[in-house]
TORLUMLUM-293019 format. One record per residue (C-alpha): x, z, y; residue in three letters; residue number from 1. Coordinates in nm, 3 decimals. Layout:
<rogus>
+---------+---------+---------+------+-----+
|       X |       Z |       Y | rest |  nr |
+---------+---------+---------+------+-----+
|       X |       Z |       Y |  Ala | NUM |
...
+---------+---------+---------+------+-----+
</rogus>
This chain:
<rogus>
+---------+---------+---------+------+-----+
|       X |       Z |       Y | rest |  nr |
+---------+---------+---------+------+-----+
|  17.962 |  12.385 |   5.620 |  Leu |   1 |
|  17.882 |  12.548 |   5.290 |  Gly |   2 |
|  18.245 |  12.577 |   5.180 |  Val |   3 |
|  18.415 |  12.691 |   5.502 |  Ala |   4 |
|  18.426 |  13.016 |   5.696 |  Asp |   5 |
|  18.530 |  12.854 |   6.022 |  Thr |   6 |
|  18.509 |  12.506 |   6.170 |  Val |   7 |
|  18.759 |  12.374 |   6.423 |  Gln |   8 |
|  18.661 |  12.073 |   6.629 |  Val |   9 |
|  18.939 |  11.848 |   6.752 |  Met |  10 |
|  18.907 |  11.571 |   7.007 |  Arg |  11 |
|  19.194 |  11.347 |   7.116 |  Arg |  12 |
|  19.441 |  11.556 |   6.918 |  Gly |  13 |
|  19.343 |  11.887 |   7.078 |  Arg |  14 |
|  19.136 |  12.172 |   6.943 |  Arg |  15 |
|  18.833 |  12.197 |   7.168 |  Val |  16 |
|  18.627 |  12.456 |   6.980 |  Ala |  17 |
|  18.629 |  12.698 |   6.691 |  Thr |  18 |
|  18.303 |  12.812 |   6.534 |  Tyr |  19 |
|  18.200 |  13.044 |   6.255 |  Arg |  20 |
|  18.037 |  12.813 |   6.002 |  Ala |  21 |
|  17.755 |  13.056 |   5.925 |  Ala |  22 |
|  17.663 |  13.086 |   6.295 |  Asp |  23 |
|  17.682 |  12.721 |   6.403 |  Ser |  24 |
|  17.442 |  12.431 |   6.388 |  Ser |  25 |
|  17.505 |  12.064 |   6.324 |  Ile |  26 |
|  17.382 |  11.987 |   6.677 |  Glu |  27 |
|  17.633 |  12.231 |   6.826 |  Glu |  28 |
|  17.921 |  12.081 |   6.627 |  Leu |  29 |
|  17.822 |  11.724 |   6.715 |  Val |  30 |
|  17.804 |  11.822 |   7.081 |  Gly |  31 |
|  18.157 |  11.961 |   7.066 |  Ala |  32 |
|  18.282 |  11.651 |   6.881 |  Met |  33 |
|  18.134 |  11.409 |   7.133 |  Thr |  34 |
|  18.218 |  11.609 |   7.444 |  Gly |  35 |
|  17.856 |  11.685 |   7.531 |  Lys |  36 |
|  17.935 |  12.055 |   7.493 |  Leu |  37 |
|  18.262 |  12.143 |   7.659 |  Asp |  38 |
|  18.222 |  12.514 |   7.606 |  Gln |  39 |
|  18.330 |  12.611 |   7.256 |  Gly |  40 |
|  18.328 |  12.938 |   7.077 |  Ala |  41 |
|  18.708 |  12.942 |   7.077 |  Ser |  42 |
+---------+---------+---------+------+-----+
</rogus>
């Protein structure tokens, strides 16, 4: 996260969320990756 401005999470070939790296947590990103959080910042 230290080298990116934004993080895009993809699951099953689809973008499911886009986050600002400075404003996101590891837990939030993992939740988006695993499907536990289906509401993204996109």
